[in-house]
C-alpha positions as MATLAB code, in Angstrom:
seq = 'XXXXXXXXXXXXXXXXXXXXXXXXXXXXXXXXXXXXXXXXXXXXXXXXXXXXXXXXXXXXXXXXXXXXXXXXXXXXXXXXXXXXXXXXXXXXXXXXXXXXXXXXXXXXXXXXXXXXXXXXXXXXXXXXXXXXXXXXXXXXXXXXXXXXXXXXXXXXXXXXXXXXXXXXXXXXXXXXXXXXXXXXXXXXXXXXXXXXXXXXXXXXXXXXXXXXXXXXXXXXXXXXXXXXXXXXXXXXXXXXXXXXXXXXXXXXXXXXXXXXXX';
ca = [
     148.810   21.217  -32.359;
     149.349   17.738  -33.736;
     147.445   17.601  -37.032;
     147.524   13.782  -37.023;
     149.039   13.538  -40.498;
     152.028   11.356  -39.652;
     152.924    9.142  -42.653;
     149.782   10.120  -44.565;
     150.345    9.992  -48.327;
     149.010   13.184  -49.904;
     149.294   14.099  -53.578;
     149.925   17.757  -54.425;
     149.693   18.726  -58.087;
     151.929   21.628  -59.043;
     153.807   20.915  -55.838;
     157.295   21.966  -56.912;
     156.935   25.744  -56.830;
     154.957   28.623  -55.379;
     151.762   27.786  -53.518;
     152.199   24.062  -54.180;
     155.676   24.084  -52.639;
     154.295   25.925  -49.603;
     151.726   23.164  -49.163;
     154.259   20.377  -49.697;
     156.742   21.786  -47.177;
     154.022   22.269  -44.562;
     152.839   18.687  -45.056;
     156.372   17.364  -44.667;
     156.886   19.406  -41.506;
     153.762   17.740  -40.086;
     155.209   14.299  -40.784;
     153.083   13.551  -43.852;
     154.474   12.124  -47.090;
     153.713   14.666  -49.811;
     153.819   13.459  -53.407;
     155.004   16.285  -55.653;
     153.414   16.139  -59.103;
     154.642   18.498  -61.814;
     155.761   18.500  -65.417;
     159.410   19.366  -64.683;
     161.165   16.490  -62.961;
     164.154   18.594  -61.923;
     161.903   21.147  -60.216;
     160.168   18.276  -58.418;
     163.492   16.836  -57.302;
     164.760   20.208  -56.106;
     161.758   20.655  -53.804;
     162.005   17.050  -52.675;
     165.655   17.635  -51.767;
     164.656   20.651  -49.653;
     162.127   18.527  -47.781;
     164.615   15.761  -47.132;
     167.307   18.219  -46.029;
     164.859   19.485  -43.411;
     164.301   15.961  -42.121;
     161.073   15.198  -43.964;
     160.125   12.582  -46.523;
     158.329   12.703  -49.840;
     158.028   11.390  -53.371;
     157.716   12.900  -56.829;
     156.075   12.009  -60.126;
     156.817   13.992  -63.286;
     153.701   14.238  -65.447;
     151.966   16.440  -67.994;
     148.536   16.756  -66.404;
     146.947   18.143  -69.583;
     146.885   14.516  -70.770;
     144.242   12.250  -69.156;
     146.482    9.186  -69.386;
     149.180   11.020  -67.443;
     146.730   11.759  -64.627;
     145.928    8.072  -64.395;
     149.624    7.168  -64.431;
     150.304    9.499  -61.492;
     147.770    7.690  -59.327;
     149.036    4.265  -60.380;
     152.630    5.201  -59.533;
     151.654    6.463  -56.095;
     149.677    3.299  -55.355;
     152.563    1.133  -56.595;
     154.959    2.992  -54.280;
     152.847    3.310  -51.121;
     149.746    1.162  -51.545;
     147.502    3.957  -50.333;
     146.409    7.580  -50.773;
     145.075    9.630  -47.865;
     144.681   13.029  -49.470;
     144.689   15.007  -52.696;
     145.472   18.665  -53.265;
     144.509   19.902  -56.727;
     146.690   22.953  -57.235;
     148.361   22.966  -60.657;
     147.294   25.650  -63.121;
     148.157   28.985  -64.671;
     146.410   32.301  -65.269;
     147.046   32.142  -68.996;
     145.136   35.187  -70.230;
     142.749   33.491  -72.661;
     140.149   36.223  -72.974;
     136.853   36.689  -74.775;
     137.670   39.457  -77.240;
     141.008   38.107  -78.432;
     140.656   34.427  -77.535;
     139.512   31.441  -79.584;
     137.935   28.039  -79.075;
     141.162   26.048  -79.204;
     142.952   28.198  -76.627;
     139.879   28.266  -74.387;
     139.583   24.481  -74.349;
     143.331   24.035  -73.835;
     143.149   26.387  -70.852;
     140.356   24.349  -69.287;
     142.586   21.285  -69.578;
     145.441   23.190  -67.929;
     143.289   24.491  -65.112;
     140.317   22.293  -64.221;
     140.011   19.067  -66.242;
     142.920   17.461  -64.393;
     141.277   18.379  -61.066;
     138.450   16.047  -62.037;
     140.726   13.355  -63.451;
     143.101   13.131  -60.478;
     140.155   12.967  -58.082;
     138.422   10.362  -60.240;
     141.436    8.067  -60.425;
     142.355    8.559  -56.737;
     138.808    7.986  -55.481;
     139.019    4.216  -54.883;
     141.960    4.771  -52.512;
     140.367    7.800  -50.871;
     137.285    5.681  -50.140;
     139.464    3.166  -48.313;
     141.281    5.803  -46.276;
     138.337    8.191  -45.811;
     140.767   10.803  -47.036;
     140.141   14.393  -47.984;
     140.453   16.635  -51.029;
     141.414   20.297  -51.146;
     141.020   22.260  -54.376;
     143.097   25.414  -54.738;
     141.063   28.091  -56.496;
     141.217   31.807  -57.282;
     139.272   34.980  -56.603;
     138.823   35.406  -60.371;
     135.771   33.135  -60.229;
     134.019   35.643  -57.997;
     135.529   39.020  -58.849;
     136.479   38.635  -62.500;
     139.747   40.089  -63.733;
     139.378   40.942  -67.405;
     141.086   39.219  -70.300;
     141.170   35.796  -68.662;
     137.831   34.128  -69.438;
     139.148   30.588  -69.468;
     140.954   30.864  -66.138;
     137.944   32.499  -64.490;
     135.676   29.760  -65.876;
     138.083   27.080  -64.642;
     138.057   28.520  -61.143;
     134.286   28.726  -61.165;
     134.402   25.046  -62.065;
     136.840   24.309  -59.239;
     134.477   25.927  -56.747;
     131.437   24.126  -58.109;
     133.246   20.785  -58.107;
     134.228   21.350  -54.477;
     130.585   21.640  -53.445;
     129.440   18.861  -55.789;
     132.069   16.387  -54.590;
     131.397   17.264  -50.962;
     127.793   16.139  -51.533;
     128.606   13.082  -53.644;
     131.282   11.797  -51.260;
     129.403   12.285  -47.982;
     128.541    8.602  -47.904;
     132.244    7.727  -47.917;
     133.178   10.233  -45.173;
     135.452   12.010  -47.661;
     135.628   15.739  -47.006;
     136.136   18.214  -49.855;
     137.023   21.886  -49.413;
     138.667   24.689  -51.347;
     141.203   27.386  -50.564;
     140.577   30.599  -52.517;
     143.689   32.594  -53.342;
     143.724   36.293  -54.171;
     147.252   37.742  -54.283;
     150.217   35.537  -53.348;
     153.877   36.142  -54.137;
     155.101   33.192  -56.199;
     157.762   32.741  -58.919;
     155.017   32.977  -61.558;
     153.703   36.213  -60.038;
     157.209   37.660  -59.905;
     157.752   36.783  -63.558;
     154.445   38.369  -64.573;
     154.908   41.646  -62.733;
     158.353   42.141  -64.297;
     156.691   42.294  -67.714;
     154.898   45.519  -66.724;
     156.271   49.024  -67.428;
     156.757   49.934  -63.755;
     156.769   46.725  -61.662;
     157.472   48.383  -58.310;
     154.647   50.878  -58.688;
     152.236   48.145  -59.774;
     153.198   45.957  -56.824;
     152.637   48.838  -54.428;
     149.243   49.483  -56.002;
     148.215   45.829  -55.632;
     149.353   45.418  -52.042;
     147.684   48.713  -51.180;
     144.331   47.089  -52.003;
     144.824   44.189  -49.584;
     143.114   45.263  -46.337;
     145.050   43.132  -43.845;
     148.553   44.579  -43.418;
     148.695   45.727  -47.060;
     150.679   42.671  -48.080;
     150.325   39.546  -50.142;
     149.411   36.170  -48.724;
     152.477   33.951  -48.468;
     152.612   30.400  -49.868;
     153.305   29.265  -46.302;
     150.052   30.816  -45.072;
     148.161   29.076  -47.855;
     149.983   25.864  -46.978;
     148.958   26.139  -43.331;
     145.278   26.541  -44.198;
     145.375   23.734  -46.759;
     147.075   21.277  -44.439;
     144.572   22.010  -41.674;
     141.718   21.173  -44.061;
     143.449   17.920  -44.988;
     143.864   16.939  -41.366;
     141.465   15.144  -39.000;
     141.495   18.338  -36.918;
     139.005   19.778  -39.437;
     136.882   16.647  -39.191;
     133.456   18.324  -39.569;
     134.368   20.810  -42.299;
     133.300   19.982  -45.841;
     131.976   21.819  -48.898;
     133.598   25.077  -47.796;
     135.319   27.752  -49.858;
     137.906   29.262  -47.511;
     139.288   32.665  -48.516;
     142.881   33.050  -47.326;
     143.449   36.504  -48.766;
     143.891   39.182  -46.123;
     140.305   40.285  -46.690;
     140.886   41.087  -50.369;
     137.581   39.758  -51.696;
     135.095   40.440  -48.913;
     136.270   43.470  -46.976;
     135.554   47.027  -48.115;
     138.467   48.294  -50.224;
     138.215   51.617  -48.429;
     139.724   49.818  -45.441;
     142.934   49.218  -47.332;
     143.863   52.866  -47.252;
     142.240   53.755  -43.945;
];
């Protein structure tokens, strides 16, 4: 299926690694021009090189999205380069373990900046161009907003905010024909996930336990699968879909856990 994304300029925050890289590579394969935004320029360039080696095209902007002025600079650089923006994927963030019992105000607020404030800022600064192009926005979110996890209050709150903003923006931007949706992630194997699980006493046993709770095929969702769903929502092929929270998780959140071991 042609997703009609040829030469569309689409910004992907956190696009150099993991889920973001899966989205970026899928966009490039569809002929779009993904703009990789991340704090590490070399990581951005490495992913950009992979895209170009596969015959695609792209662009990168190194930025620290915790800073509002950096979010604005990203949008200005993209406009200066291409003169347009047709899509935005808010993806950057980290499950940073700022909990209630052992957390504090400063860490909580810093986590919100890492995980949801820049979602608002990138969308705000990109909006004039998205109005012109009748583009679309996809927010990447997490199951933690719905299920909880324990010990990660700030990240859970940020994801609740991501989901609420998805619905709020879908309403506010109806008049501009801008669609806004979210992809909800449960368990996906990324470099960050790999790094985390290696900190545990028995990583292999823990991984087996986690995948055993995922009903569909007892495996994690791949970044490529998340990329496929995200790119579809960005495309005109999903032209009457807005305000939706799409769970791409092998049934992790909504199916009975008893099914996982059936």
